[in-house]
DRENTORKOL-3810 file (N, C-alpha, C; in nm, 4 decimals):
REM DRENTORKOL-3810
@n.u->0.0837; n.v->-0.1180; n.w->0.0000; ca.u->0.0000; ca.v->0.0000; ca.w->0.0000; c.u->0.0886; c.v->0.1248; c.w->0.0000
@n.u->0.0501; n.v->0.2203; n.w->-0.0811; ca.u->0.1240; ca.v->0.3455; ca.w->-0.0938; c.u->0.0926; c.v->0.4352; c.w->0.0259
@n.u->0.1930; n.v->0.5057; n.w->0.0772; ca.u->0.1739; ca.v->0.5929; ca.w->0.1923; c.u->0.0712; c.v->0.7012; c.w->0.1645
@n.u->0.0598; n.v->0.7416; n.w->0.0379; ca.u->-0.0358; ca.v->0.8470; ca.w->0.0029; c.u->-0.1799; c.v->0.8030; c.w->0.0227
@n.u->-0.2025; n.v->0.6729; n.w->0.0162; ca.u->-0.3375; ca.v->0.6207; ca.w->0.0400; c.u->-0.3806; c.v->0.6395; c.w->0.1849
@n.u->-0.2845; n.v->0.6604; n.w->0.2732; ca.u->-0.3128; ca.v->0.6776; ca.w->0.4156; c.u->-0.3411; c.v->0.8234; c.w->0.4540
@n.u->-0.3222; n.v->0.9149; n.w->0.3598; ca.u->-0.3464; ca.v->1.0563; ca.w->0.3883; c.u->-0.4944; c.v->1.0833; c.w->0.4118
@n.u->-0.5209; n.v->1.1802; n.w->0.4989; ca.u->-0.6574; ca.v->1.2281; ca.w->0.5195; c.u->-0.7114; c.v->1.2738; c.w->0.3831
@n.u->-0.8370; n.v->1.2427; n.w->0.3503; ca.u->-0.8900; ca.v->1.2778; ca.w->0.2174; c.u->-0.8786; c.v->1.4254; c.w->0.1824
@n.u->-0.9011; n.v->1.5146; n.w->0.2780; ca.u->-0.8893; ca.v->1.6582; ca.w->0.2507; c.u->-0.7444; c.v->1.6935; c.w->0.2216
@n.u->-0.6534; n.v->1.6416; n.w->0.3020; ca.u->-0.5118; ca.v->1.6664; ca.w->0.2816; c.u->-0.4657; c.v->1.6052; c.w->0.1493
@n.u->-0.5167; n.v->1.4909; n.w->0.1176; ca.u->-0.4787; ca.v->1.4236; ca.w->-0.0068; c.u->-0.5173; c.v->1.5082; c.w->-0.1281
@n.u->-0.6321; n.v->1.5738; n.w->-0.1209; ca.u->-0.6748; ca.v->1.6608; ca.w->-0.2300; c.u->-0.5767; c.v->1.7769; c.w->-0.2485
@n.u->-0.5346; n.v->1.8378; n.w->-0.1388; ca.u->-0.4369; ca.v->1.9468; ca.w->-0.1461; c.u->-0.3017; c.v->1.8949; c.w->-0.1947
@n.u->-0.2647; n.v->1.7786; n.w->-0.1494; ca.u->-0.1394; ca.v->1.7165; ca.w->-0.1912; c.u->-0.1382; c.v->1.6958; c.w->-0.3423
@n.u->-0.2459; n.v->1.6434; n.w->-0.3949; ca.u->-0.2543; ca.v->1.6192; ca.w->-0.5391; c.u->-0.2517; c.v->1.7497; c.w->-0.6187
@n.u->-0.3170; n.v->1.8535; n.w->-0.5657; ca.u->-0.3125; ca.v->1.9845; ca.w->-0.6315; c.u->-0.1695; c.v->2.0379; c.w->-0.6352
@n.u->-0.0977; n.v->2.0205; n.w->-0.5242; ca.u->0.0404; ca.v->2.0663; ca.w->-0.5182; c.u->0.1267; c.v->1.9898; c.w->-0.6183
@n.u->0.1072; n.v->1.8598; n.w->-0.6270; ca.u->0.1833; ca.v->1.7800; ca.w->-0.7235; c.u->0.1613; c.v->1.8275; c.w->-0.8671
@n.u->0.0370; n.v->1.8637; n.w->-0.8983; ca.u->0.0069; ca.v->1.9136; ca.w->-1.0330; c.u->0.0813; c.v->2.0440; c.w->-1.0605
@n.u->0.0867; n.v->2.1316; n.w->-0.9598; ca.u->0.1544; ca.v->2.2600; ca.w->-0.9772; c.u->0.3058; c.v->2.2408; c.w->-0.9883
@n.u->0.3595; n.v->2.1489; n.w->-0.9112; ca.u->0.5036; ca.v->2.1225; ca.w->-0.9158; c.u->0.5410; c.v->2.0561; c.w->-1.0479
@n.u->0.4535; n.v->1.9784; n.w->-1.1021; ca.u->0.4781; ca.v->1.9082; ca.w->-1.2281; c.u->0.5126; c.v->2.0059; c.w->-1.3406
@n.u->0.4602; n.v->2.1294; n.w->-1.3308; ca.u->0.4893; ca.v->2.2280; ca.w->-1.4347; c.u->0.6361; c.v->2.2684; c.w->-1.4358
@n.u->0.7090; n.v->2.2374; n.w->-1.3283; ca.u->0.8504; ca.v->2.2710; ca.w->-1.3177; c.u->0.9417; c.v->2.1512; c.w->-1.3447
@n.u->0.8856; n.v->2.0484; n.w->-1.4017; ca.u->0.9599; ca.v->1.9233; ca.w->-1.4219; c.u->1.0885; c.v->1.9424; c.w->-1.5026
@n.u->1.0857; n.v->2.0301; n.w->-1.6010; ca.u->1.2059; ca.v->2.0534; ca.w->-1.6820; c.u->1.3219; c.v->2.1010; c.w->-1.5948
@n.u->1.2898; n.v->2.1717; n.w->-1.4888; ca.u->1.3943; ca.v->2.2234; ca.w->-1.4003; c.u->1.4448; c.v->2.1137; c.w->-1.3060
@n.u->1.3550; n.v->2.0479; n.w->-1.2336; ca.u->1.4021; ca.v->1.9546; ca.w->-1.1314; c.u->1.4500; c.v->1.8208; c.w->-1.1871
@n.u->1.4116; n.v->1.7882; n.w->-1.3092; ca.u->1.4540; ca.v->1.6605; ca.w->-1.3677; c.u->1.6035; c.v->1.6621; c.w->-1.3990
@n.u->1.6627; n.v->1.7814; n.w->-1.4094; ca.u->1.8053; ca.v->1.7929; ca.w->-1.4412; c.u->1.8942; c.v->1.7869; c.w->-1.3167
@n.u->1.8334; n.v->1.7851; n.w->-1.1992; ca.u->1.9104; ca.v->1.7852; ca.w->-1.0742; c.u->1.9740; c.v->1.6491; c.w->-1.0488
@n.u->2.0828; n.v->1.6491; n.w->-0.9725; ca.u->2.1455; ca.v->1.5227; ca.w->-0.9321; c.u->2.0508; c.v->1.4425; c.w->-0.8444
@n.u->1.9829; n.v->1.5105; n.w->-0.7536; ca.u->1.8865; ca.v->1.4466; ca.w->-0.6650; c.u->1.7482; c.v->1.4999; c.w->-0.7021
@n.u->1.6810; n.v->1.4291; n.w->-0.7905; ca.u->1.5535; ca.v->1.4749; ca.w->-0.8458; c.u->1.4465; c.v->1.4900; c.w->-0.7380
@n.u->1.4380; n.v->1.3949; n.w->-0.6474; ca.u->1.3328; ca.v->1.4027; ca.w->-0.5451; c.u->1.3537; c.v->1.5232; c.w->-0.4534
@n.u->1.4789; n.v->1.5527; n.w->-0.4224; ca.u->1.5072; ca.v->1.6691; ca.w->-0.3382; c.u->1.4735; c.v->1.7981; c.w->-0.4140
@n.u->1.5083; n.v->1.8040; n.w->-0.5404; ca.u->1.4762; ca.v->1.9214; ca.w->-0.6214; c.u->1.3251; c.v->1.9380; c.w->-0.6360
@n.u->1.2550; n.v->1.8267; n.w->-0.6451; ca.u->1.1092; ca.v->1.8328; ca.w->-0.6544; c.u->1.0496; c.v->1.8880; c.w->-0.5245
@n.u->1.1062; n.v->1.8493; n.w->-0.4120; ca.u->1.0591; ca.v->1.9031; ca.w->-0.2836; c.u->1.0833; c.v->2.0536; c.w->-0.2743
@n.u->1.2013; n.v->2.0981; n.w->-0.3180; ca.u->1.2306; ca.v->2.2410; ca.w->-0.3163; c.u->1.1382; c.v->2.3161; c.w->-0.4112
@n.u->1.1048; n.v->2.2553; n.w->-0.5226; ca.u->1.0096; ca.v->2.3172; ca.w->-0.6153; c.u->0.8726; c.v->2.3310; c.w->-0.5505
@n.u->0.8326; n.v->2.2282; n.w->-0.4767; ca.u->0.7042; ca.v->2.2335; ca.w->-0.4054; c.u->0.7061; c.v->2.3450; c.w->-0.3018
@n.u->0.8172; n.v->2.3591; n.w->-0.2329; ca.u->0.8303; ca.v->2.4658; ca.w->-0.1336; c.u->0.8198; c.v->2.6028; c.w->-0.2012
@n.u->0.8818; n.v->2.6172; n.w->-0.3163; ca.u->0.8755; ca.v->2.7442; ca.w->-0.3893; c.u->0.7324; c.v->2.7751; c.w->-0.4327
@n.u->0.6595; n.v->2.6735; n.w->-0.4773; ca.u->0.5196; ca.v->2.6919; ca.w->-0.5159; c.u->0.4382; c.v->2.7393; c.w->-0.3954
@n.u->0.4600; n.v->2.6775; n.w->-0.2810; ca.u->0.3873; ca.v->2.7162; ca.w->-0.1594; c.u->0.4246; c.v->2.8571; c.w->-0.1144
@n.u->0.5521; n.v->2.8913; n.w->-0.1230; ca.u->0.5950; ca.v->3.0249; ca.w->-0.0825; c.u->0.5361; c.v->3.1321; c.w->-0.1745
@n.u->0.5250; n.v->3.1007; n.w->-0.3026; ca.u->0.4619; ca.v->3.1953; ca.w->-0.3952; c.u->0.3167; c.v->3.2164; c.w->-0.3566
@n.u->0.2492; n.v->3.1094; n.w->-0.3205; ca.u->0.1085; ca.v->3.1202; ca.w->-0.2796; c.u->0.0962; c.v->3.2070; c.w->-0.1540
@n.u->0.1842; n.v->3.1869; n.w->-0.0574; ca.u->0.1840; ca.v->3.2676; ca.w->0.0655; c.u->0.2072; c.v->3.4143; c.w->0.0303
@n.u->0.3034; n.v->3.4400; n.w->-0.0555; ca.u->0.3346; ca.v->3.5766; ca.w->-0.0955; c.u->0.2152; c.v->3.6419; c.w->-0.1646
@n.u->0.1514; n.v->3.5688; n.w->-0.2542; ca.u->0.0331; ca.v->3.6208; ca.w->-0.3228; c.u->-0.0778; c.v->3.6536; c.w->-0.2233
@n.u->-0.0976; n.v->3.5671; n.w->-0.1257; ca.u->-0.2003; ca.v->3.5908; ca.w->-0.0241; c.u->-0.1672; c.v->3.7121; c.w->0.0620
@n.u->-0.0403; n.v->3.7295; n.w->0.0952; ca.u->0.0011; ca.v->3.8466; ca.w->0.1733; c.u->-0.0264; c.v->3.9749; c.w->0.0963
@n.u->-0.0001; n.v->3.9736; n.w->-0.0343; ca.u->-0.0285; ca.v->4.0910; ca.w->-0.1165; c.u->-0.1782; c.v->4.1202; c.w->-0.1207
@n.u->-0.2593; n.v->4.0164; n.w->-0.1285; ca.u->-0.4042; ca.v->4.0345; ca.w->-0.1284; c.u->-0.4515; c.v->4.0932; c.w->0.0038
@n.u->-0.3974; n.v->4.0443; n.w->0.1137; ca.u->-0.4347; ca.v->4.0951; ca.w->0.2455; c.u->-0.3970; c.v->4.2426; c.w->0.2574
@n.u->-0.2766; n.v->4.2773; n.w->0.2140; ca.u->-0.2334; ca.v->4.4181; ca.w->0.2194; c.u->-0.3251; c.v->4.5065; c.w->0.1361
@n.u->-0.3632; n.v->4.4575; n.w->0.0197; ca.u->-0.4530; ca.v->4.5327; ca.w->-0.0667; c.u->-0.5883; c.v->4.5543; c.w->0.0012
@n.u->-0.6398; n.v->4.4504; n.w->0.0622; ca.u->-0.7679; ca.v->4.4618; ca.w->0.1333; c.u->-0.7567; c.v->4.5559; c.w->0.2525
@n.u->-0.6438; n.v->4.5501; n.w->0.3217; ca.u->-0.6232; ca.v->4.6390; ca.w->0.4360; c.u->-0.6230; c.v->4.7846; c.w->0.3910
@n.u->-0.5605; n.v->4.8115; n.w->0.2764; ca.u->-0.5571; ca.v->4.9484; ca.w->0.2254; c.u->-0.6971; c.v->4.9940; c.w->0.1849
@n.u->-0.7705; n.v->4.9040; n.w->0.1206; ca.u->-0.9056; ca.v->4.9383; ca.w->0.0763; c.u->-0.9977; c.v->4.9667; c.w->0.1951
@n.u->-0.9860; n.v->4.8876; n.w->0.2971; ca.u->-1.0734; ca.v->4.8997; ca.w->0.4137; c.u->-1.0097; c.v->4.9816; c.w->0.5253
@n.u->-0.8841; n.v->5.0182; n.w->0.5056; ca.u->-0.8077; ca.v->5.0915; ca.w->0.6064; c.u->-0.8105; c.v->5.0194; c.w->0.7408
@n.u->-0.7893; n.v->4.8893; n.w->0.7323; ca.u->-0.7868; ca.v->4.8046; ca.w->0.8515; c.u->-0.6419; c.v->4.7798; c.w->0.8893
@n.u->-0.6140; n.v->4.7923; n.w->1.0139; ca.u->-0.4811; ca.v->4.7617; ca.w->1.0655; c.u->-0.4877; c.v->4.6294; c.w->1.1411
@n.u->-0.4082; n.v->4.5300; n.w->1.0982; ca.u->-0.4080; ca.v->4.4039; ca.w->1.1742; c.u->-0.3420; c.v->4.4248; c.w->1.3104
@n.u->-0.3774; n.v->4.3442; n.w->1.4076; ca.u->-0.3135; ca.v->4.3546; ca.w->1.5384; c.u->-0.1621; c.v->4.3378; c.w->1.5266
@n.u->-0.0899; n.v->4.4008; n.w->1.6152; ca.u->0.0567; ca.v->4.3954; ca.w->1.6133; c.u->0.1052; c.v->4.2513; c.w->1.6207
@n.u->0.0428; n.v->4.1701; n.w->1.7036; ca.u->0.0841; ca.v->4.0296; ca.w->1.7174; c.u->0.0717; c.v->3.9555; c.w->1.5850
@n.u->-0.0318; n.v->3.9840; n.w->1.5097; ca.u->-0.0513; ca.v->3.9184; ca.w->1.3809; c.u->0.0610; c.v->3.9566; c.w->1.2839
@n.u->0.0984; n.v->4.0837; n.w->1.2828; ca.u->0.2080; ca.v->4.1273; ca.w->1.1960; c.u->0.3376; c.v->4.0556; c.w->1.2326
@n.u->0.3665; n.v->4.0442; n.w->1.3618; ca.u->0.4896; ca.v->3.9777; ca.w->1.4064; c.u->0.4881; c.v->3.8310; c.w->1.3651
@n.u->0.3742; n.v->3.7643; n.w->1.3820; ca.u->0.3637; ca.v->3.6226; ca.w->1.3463; c.u->0.3798; c.v->3.6015; c.w->1.1975
@n.u->0.3277; n.v->3.6914; n.w->1.1158; ca.u->0.3395; ca.v->3.6765; ca.w->0.9707; c.u->0.4836; c.v->3.6960; c.w->0.9251
@n.u->0.5592; n.v->3.7816; n.w->0.9927; ca.u->0.6983; ca.v->3.8045; ca.w->0.9557; c.u->0.7836; c.v->3.6805; c.w->0.9770
@n.u->0.7442; n.v->3.5954; n.w->1.0699; ca.u->0.8202; ca.v->3.4732; ca.w->1.0975; c.u->0.8180; c.v->3.3821; c.w->0.9768
@n.u->0.7149; n.v->3.3876; n.w->0.8960; ca.u->0.7029; ca.v->3.2999; ca.w->0.7801; c.u->0.7570; c.v->3.3700; c.w->0.6607
END
């Protein structure tokens, strides 16, 4: 049995979506000495781009609504 079959169904759906997005970078990671490691780094880059895009959306909404997030929230977001 494949370990992926043991994933929670909701998590498995997100996992499969991530794999599809990482697959678009196959030309890059297939040339690496350690393909699986390069694929993991590609997945991390995809996730970081998503986080960055979401942060930009939040900032845009804050400007539109002139909402200031709590100081603690700003500090926590900087950690990531």
